[in-house]
C-alpha positions, 0 to 999 in steps of 0.5 A: 243185470240178471247175472249180477242179481243171481250172483249176489250171494257169492259176491257178498261172501267173496267180499266178506272173506276178502275183508277177513283175509285183509284183517288177518294180514294186519294182525300178523304184521302186528305180531311180527312187530311185537315179537310174539313167542310162537315157538314157545307155544309149540305144545299148544300148536301141536295139540291143535294140529293133533285135534285136526288130524284126529278129526280127519282120521275119524272122518275117514274111518266113520264116513269113508272116502267118496271115490269118484268115477276115475276110481270106481268106473262109469260112463264118459259121454259126449253130447251136442245141443243147439244152444249153450247152457249152464252145466247145472241145467244138464245135471238137473236133466240127469237127476230127473232120469236118476237121482243118483246122477246128480253129482255128474261131472259136466264140462262145456267143450266148444262150439263147432261147425260140424257137418251132417251126412248131407254136408249142411251145418249141424243143428247142434254145435255146442258140445258137452262132455259128461262123466257119470255113473254107469247108465246101464239098462235096468228093468222098470214098471209102467202101465203096460207091464215090465220093460227095459229102460236105457238111462242113456236113451232116457237122458237123450229123450229128456234133452230133446224135450228141453232143447228141441234136438240133441245128438249123442256123439260118443259114449265110453265105459270106464272100468274100475281097473283103470281107477285102481291103476290111477290110484296106485300111480298117484300113491307112487307119485306121492311117495317119490315126491316126498323122497326126492324133496327130502333129498333135495332139502337135505342137500340144500341145507348142508347135508342136514336131513332134519330140514327135509324130515320137518318139511315132509312131516308138514306135507303129510299133515297137509295131505291128511287134512285134505283127505279127512275134510273131503271125507267129512263133507262127503266130497268126491275124490277124483283126479282133479283132487289128486292134482290139487294134493300135488299142487299143495305139496309143492306150495307147502315145501316152498313155503317151508324152504323160505323159512329155513333159508332165513333160519340158516342166515340167522344162524350165521349172524347170531351164533351165540343165540339158542336155536329156539330164539333164532327159529322164532325170530326167523318165523316172525321175519318171514311171517308177513311174507308167508301170510301175504302170499297166502292171502293172494292165493286165497282171494284167487281161489275164493273167486274160482270157488264162488264164480267158477261154476260147479266144475271148478268148485271142487278143485278150488275147495281142495286147494283152499283147504290144502293151501291154508294147511300148507301155510299153517304147517310150514310156520307152526309145524315144520319150524318147531320140529327143528327146535324139538329135534335139536333139543333132543339131539343135545340131551342125547349128546349130553347123556352120551358124554356123561356115560363116557365120563362115568366109564372112564372114572370106573376104569381109573378106579379099577386101576389104582385102589384095587392093586396090592403090594407084598411086604418083606418076609420077617420070619418064616413062622409068621404069614406074609403081610400084604400092604395096600398101595400108598401105605407108609413104607417100614423104616429100614434098620440104621446102617452101621458106620465103619470106623476106620482104624487110624494108622500108627505113625512110624 
């Protein structure tokens, strides 16, 4: 009962969000029945996406990225205490030692039956893994004068005061060089994923690179929004965040492929319709499926966010942003890009055809009207007269008839 009361705000928010998501599903179904012209409003949709990306870029420039311990380095420490407690309780002790350690990562490992040096069961079976900033030895002041304080030793003392006993099983330092290597590998993995997906989608849709480029633009849109919103809210970017980005990329590209498949089918069925009409009808036909899939995922992610604890909360938050952006971009970004590209290609082809026709007309004019012919010489005292092509020919002098003499009859 006490747990239910303590989680009452989270339960209320979860129910409110679930109701909003169900309402969105009903509205989307009505849109598909009313044949709303989504592609016709692509300029408005692009403006919305542009504003969101500008906000994200502004947050990156002004606030910057809050890199986690995986990138900046720190301490990984494993402890054992006599009872199982919430991670927030251990974080509060870390904050008591140093307020900068408030955002430390704490994960419950398991309850083990460890043995002490004599062979008896250990007093502290519950193990926790802690990742935090470097807990170096620093100089502090007290009544007796200056002395050196070890934050790890102070932390263990506070744990023993709170729970009676505590053991430090191991402690390791993570250097910033490992974080730099992790970031470099993550960037390489992202570039490889975008390239392979571009090739795969292009081959799947008949060696047409337009589909792959549209899907990749949507994925870059999602990644920028995720990083920008994390910077805006001051969230920590760590290895779970990178895992969330890769997950969102896979979700976004599969959602785009579903719409592209329907476009390809409708192109075969409605050959007389324009691509804009076909893409709009395809988006409406698949929108209910896309929104329902999104709602199913969001309900699960909101449950993780509200009830999963602080360890899973950041990961669920990243997925909430990315999955929502992925569904939006596959419908309102990737699909309109196909229409814009097709219109640009048609205008370019028409321009090239007009240029070819103009060149052919110019060549034909050079061959016909520019040529001249020579008139016959009438007299040596007069200059030669040139007559243009097509001028009437001068009449020739009448030929004299030969009169045959009649033979005399003998």
